[in-house]
Residue, then its C-alpha position, 0 to 999 in steps of 0.5 A: m499500500e505504501k508504494a502504491r501510494a508513493a507511486i500515486l504521489f509521484l504520479l501527481l507530482l509529475v501532473d502537477f509539474a507539467v501543469a506548472a511548466q505549461n503555465a510557465t511556458a504560456g506565461e512567458a509567452d504572454g498567455f491568455h490566462v483562463g480560470v477553471i472551477l470544478d468539483l474534482g471530487s465528483p464524476v462530472g468534474k474529473v470528466a470535465r477536468t480531463s476534457v478541458l486539458l485535452a482540448v487545449q492540447d488538440f486546439y493549439a496542435v490544429h492552430r499552431n500559428y496562433s499569437t495566443k494560447l490559453v493558460l488554464h488554472i484549475t481550481d477545486s470547489m470541493g462541492s462547496d458554494v463558499q469554496a467556489a466563490s473563494a476560488a474565482i476571487e483568487l483567480l481573479e486577484k492572483y492570476k488576473v484571468q481574462a475569463i472563467i470556465g465553470p462553476q459546476k453548480s448552479s448555486e455557485a454560479v450565482f455569486i461567481s456570475s455577479v463577480g463576473n458582471l462587476t469585473q467584466v470577466p466572462i463566466v462560461s459554465f457548460t454544467a450549471t443548468s438551472p433555468s434561473l441563471t438565465s437573466d438579463s441581470m447576469p450579462y456576463f454569464v454564458r451557458s455552453t450547455l441547455d438549461d433544465s427547462a429545455q427538456v420538460n417538453s420532452i418529458a411531457s411527451l413521454v407522459q402523454a404518449y403513455g396516457w399517464r394523467e398524474v405524476v409525482a416530482v422527485y427532486d433536490d432541495t437545491d437550486y438545481g432541484r427546484g429551478i425546473l419545477p415551474y417549467l415542469i408543472d407548466a408543460l405537464q398542465e398544458i397536457d392536462v396532467r397534474v403533479g400530484y406530490r412533490s418529494v423534496i429530498p435534502s441533499t443531506a438525506t441519510n439512508e433512514a430518511m430516504v427509506q422513509e420518504l419512499n415509503g411515503l411515496m409507496a402509500m400513494q396511488t400514482r406510480v409515475f415519478i420524475v426524478h431531478m437529483s445530482s447523480t449522488m442523490t440519485s444513486l442513493l434513491f434508486t439503490k434504496a427504491k429497489e430495496v423497498g420494492m419500488m422498482n417492481k412491476g407497475f412503477v414508472w421512473m424518468t430521470t432528467s438530463g442531469v443523470a441521464n447524460i452521465i448513466d454510463s459513469l454511474n456504479p454498476s450496482v446503481i445502474e442495476a437497481m435502475n433497470g427499467v428507468l426512462g432518462v431524457r438526455y442530449h443527442v450527440p451525433r456520431s462522427q469519426e472525430l468523436d471516436n478518435l477523441s474518445i480513444r485519447w480521452n480514455r487514455m488520459y483519464q486512466h492516466d490521471n485517474p489510475e486507481e479508479s474502477p471502473f473508469n468514467k466515461l466521456s459524457i456530453f459534459g466532457l464534450w461541451g467542456y472541450d467544445t467550450v475551451w475551443a470556442l474560447a481560444q478562438a475568442a481569445e485569438k480574435v481579441g488578442i492580448s495587448g492592453a488586457r491588463n490595464k487596470q482600472p480600480w473599482s471605487i468601492k469603499n471599506s473593501t479588502c481584497l476586492e480592491s485588488m481586483v481590476i475591470s477587464t478592459k477586454g471583458p466586453e469584446l471578449l464576450k462579444a466574440i464568444v457569443q457570436n462565435k458559431f461552429r460544428g463541435l464535437s458535441g453537435d451544433f455549438d451556437l451561444t447566441g442568446r448566451q446559451l445553447k440551443v435546444s436540438v434533439f433529445q434521446i430518450i433512453n432505457v436503462v437495461g442490464r448494465g447499461c442503456r438502450e435507445i427507445g427514440f427521439w424527441t424534437m421541438n417541431s416533430g415530438l417523439s419519433r423511433q428514428l432520427k430521420q425527418e420522413y419518419f418523425k410522427k406527431t405524438g398525441p393522446d389519440s396515437m400510440p407512441d412511436l418508440n422502440p419497446i420498453i423494458w419497464p421495472g420488473e422486467s415487464t414489457e406491459i405499459p404501466m397503468g401509472w396508478e395503483i390502489p395504495t393499499v398494497g395487497k389489498k382490494l379496491r374497496v367499493g362502496v355500495c349503498s342499497s337503494e329504494n329502488p332495487e332495480f338500481i342497486n340492492t346490496y347484502k352483507n352476509p353476517a357470517t362471512n361479512v362479505t357484501t354482494a350487490s346486484g342491479l342496473v348501477i353494478d351491471i354498469f360499474e362491473e362492465a366498465v371494470k372490464r373494459l379498462h386497459h388494466p382491470f383491478s380486483y375489488e371488493y364491495l363495502n356495504f354503507d350502512t343505510a340505517d340513516t336512509k330516512t334522513s335527507g343527508s345519507y347519500n351526502d354522507f355516503v359520498y363523504q366516506v370517499y373523501r375520508g378515505e373509507y372508500d376508493i370509489a363509491v357506487a350507487d344511484i348518486t346524483i352529481r351535485y355541486n356540494r358534493s363535488l367539492h369533495v369528490d370527483f364524479t365519472v361521466p353520468y351513466t343515466e339520463s339527466g333532469v328532473g320531472m314530474i309524474v302527473p296523472f291524466k284527466e278526461k277532457v271533452n273537446t268542444d272544438m267545432w272544426l275538429f273534423l278538418k284537423p286529420l288532414s292538413i290544409e294542403m291536404w284538403f286543397g289537393s284533394i278538392i282539386f284532384f276531386i274536381y280534375t277527376g270529375v271533369a276528366v271523367w265527363l270529358l271521356e264520356y263526351l268524347n265517347g259521345n255520352e253526354h249524359v254521365h252517370e256512374e251506372e252509365l259509363e260506357h268509355f272503358l278509360a272513364r271507368t278506369v279513372l274512376r275506380v283509381w280515384m275510388v282507391v285514392l278516396l278509400v285510402l284517404a278515408s281510411s287514413y282520415t277515420a284513423s287519425f280522427a279517432a285517434m285524435l279524439t282519444v287523445q284530446q280526451l286524455s291530457p295531464t292534470v298539470t304541465d308546470v311545477h309553478e302552478l302547483q305551487k301557486n295552487g298550494e298543491y301537495v307534492g311528493f319526492h324521494q326521501g333522502s334525495y335533494i329534491d326537497g330542497l330543490l322544491v323549497e327553492i322553487g317556492f314550495d312551503t315545506s308543509k306542502i312537501r311530502g316524502y315517500a320511499t318506493p315507487d309503491d308509496f308514490y302510487s298509493a299517494l297519487s291514487n288516493g289524492s294525497i298529492a298532485a304530482v310527484v317530483l323525481e329524477v328521470p331515471y326513476i320516472k322511467l322505473f315508475l312508468t314501467k310499473y304504473n304506465k296506465g293513467y300516469t305520464m311524465v311532464g318535463p324535465i322541469y329542472k336539469s341535473a347531471g344525472f347518476a355517476f360514481a364518486l371518487p377521491k379528488n384527482s383520482p387517476l382512475r376517474p378518466e379511465m372509469s369515464t372513457a369505460i362509461l362512455n363506451i357503454t353508454g354509446g352502444d347497445t350494452i346500456n339498453q340491454f342492462e335497462k331492459k334486464w333491470i327496468g323493462q321495455n321503454s317506459h312509454e311515458n309520452d305515448d298517450m300525449p298529443d304531439g300533433s303527428g296524427t295530421i295527415n299532410f300532402e306529402s304523405c299521400g302524394g303517391l296516391f295522387l301521382i298515380s291518379g293523375i298519371v291515370t286520368t291524364g293519360s286516359l284523356l290524352v288516349a281518349m283524345l287521340m282516339s277521338r281524333y283518329n276516329k274523326h279523321q277516318q270518319n271524314a275520309g270515308n264521307k269524301r269517297d262516298d260523295q265521290n261515288e254518288s256524282g259520277p254518271g250525271q256528269e258524263k251525261e252532262k258533258m256529252e249533252e254539251q259536246g252535242d250542242q257545241n256541234s250543232n252550233g258548229e254546223g249551223t255556223q257553217l250553213m249560214e257562212g255558205q249561204t252568204t257566200l252563195 
């Protein structure tokens, strides 16, 4: 051991000598002095130290012609805010550093950044991630990393993708731990996810304190935990979580980037305890340069830390430290060294060591050069515009075995995705399954955890049930021998079916509520209040959603119809309307019938007229088309007469049966007695309407309601619609429903406030009520539809013209077609008759014309001969 210690001491001396030699050489060359503040006892500090030293070597090996050279002065903060502040002052006072890389912790950065503001010395930290450090009041603080708020949307996307509704935040009681909380809560609230509990772990927590806190978390329903702690506290948390059984099936653990980024550097026993944990970390693109750096980095780290086993691995913090040195070296070369040591003492009274510090004249120029420097580093795009790195891509990992596996990626524009390619990105929302690789959950389970469990480990869900005065809804029985409660009814069938339709059905047991006090108006309120007291995990009965009850519990969506109505008897009413006989047919129907009647009569007369029959009688119709038209019209009249008779008879019957009252306020004004269901809120509603308490009578069962209505003790019963349906199923003769007269939310199940079971049960109930299942249940327990409105007039008995349009269309077509055919036939017959008459006339006039022609020809011959004789005599 002594030899080993001597060897270590010798190596440390060599390293110190090498660093001193480097500083001396650089100092002789007017080096650019830069301070580095790290917690060299932490894994991140050790990784960062190797990275910044290697970065200086690599940078000036590439840029040999640069006129400036960084001289690093590495100091150890020992994880103390005070020590870090002291180191910063020493660096500024003793070494006159022009910039400080660090500090490592966010709490340390608060004071050091203030000193940087006063001295105009840029403070560049690649490990301080608290969002509170991003402020205009810290102009010289530059964050060459992402602040913790950058990852909250990726965490929220994971929670949304797997449908969890409530989470528990577990964090350090430090600036680092508390800084992310407001941003995380806001991101979760945007997707309607609640942070049910905040588990604050002191940084000095012992093993016993950690176990005590974990036991408290295990007693809660929520099983989704988001951890934002230092690597040391995270190691303790998961080690103890495994011991108490919180790394088993059903639990969900997610770590933020602070631990996920260095998961490979944790102790193997811690990684084993973390199996099943999800993590969000910054994505580092693979490259040949990165692979080469890793080899040289590992060699240098092992040389500097020979006794460490296993060795830390190069993490994103090491890469950010490496790129930070490159960015600072380029800025230093741009600014130069000349004039960088000009002193400008502060005007501070009663100061001690601060008097020896000076304001850097090159500070503003150096700061500008740093934030304007953009390049492609080994960590990815290195852009400090805005004085911090910009959000790029987060990698989702799953701790499995002795390491982790890639699950997918997240980007601000595209959400979660399995592959880091633009064409593969898919938007993740509540209606889509996550496009991620399969996850091995705690307990080596591949089943997506429900996200909540009943806190009574090893016991069943406590379902409180309460018998109703209407056993069709719910009836309970407690076996005195076994103390086991059984329940049946419509409500129980709906509840048990809803449980079956959950993604993760649970076991349960019924606990009977003592109904000895059901005669009082507050019994159901007392029953619901047992959920608030923690006696039941859910209350199942015919419970109405009421405002006063919702103050203490949450309700599922209703599984019955909503509203409050009245049951009233029918009364006989003689209708004296002298024009009632006109109402079976609509006005259009009356006019249409008259027009078609006239049209048909004219058509029949015209058909007979065309046929030569000028005296039309039904018994004397001669034309077959006239008889066809008349018979079609008789069919139309027969249908109309039958419909009219049926509608008129029904209208007379309905008009004689009408409810005795249609307005609840009419009952109140007339001072009538009104019944209601004992133990319900209806009595309070009636009092609000204006009823005197002496006019309100409570009854327990539908039989009591029927008896009171029958003997005239009450004029009406005011009930909720589901109870009215049940009553009218039994007593639908002589009674009907009026209303609803008042809106109500309906029946539902009661759960504790913010119970994660509520959204799943509500979804299952909607699935039941939206299909035929609810009809089958109601038919089983309540019977067929109550027909409460069957005897109520609705005006639908009136026959309109459209309903008989087909009959009139057929009659019109037949009549019009017959007229067209008759007219064509008449025209054809007339034409034929005219042609025959012409031929007959020609035959009768033929011989007389020939005789006359011969006589005329003879006369002409005689005249010719006479003329010739006279001419001859003259010549002689």
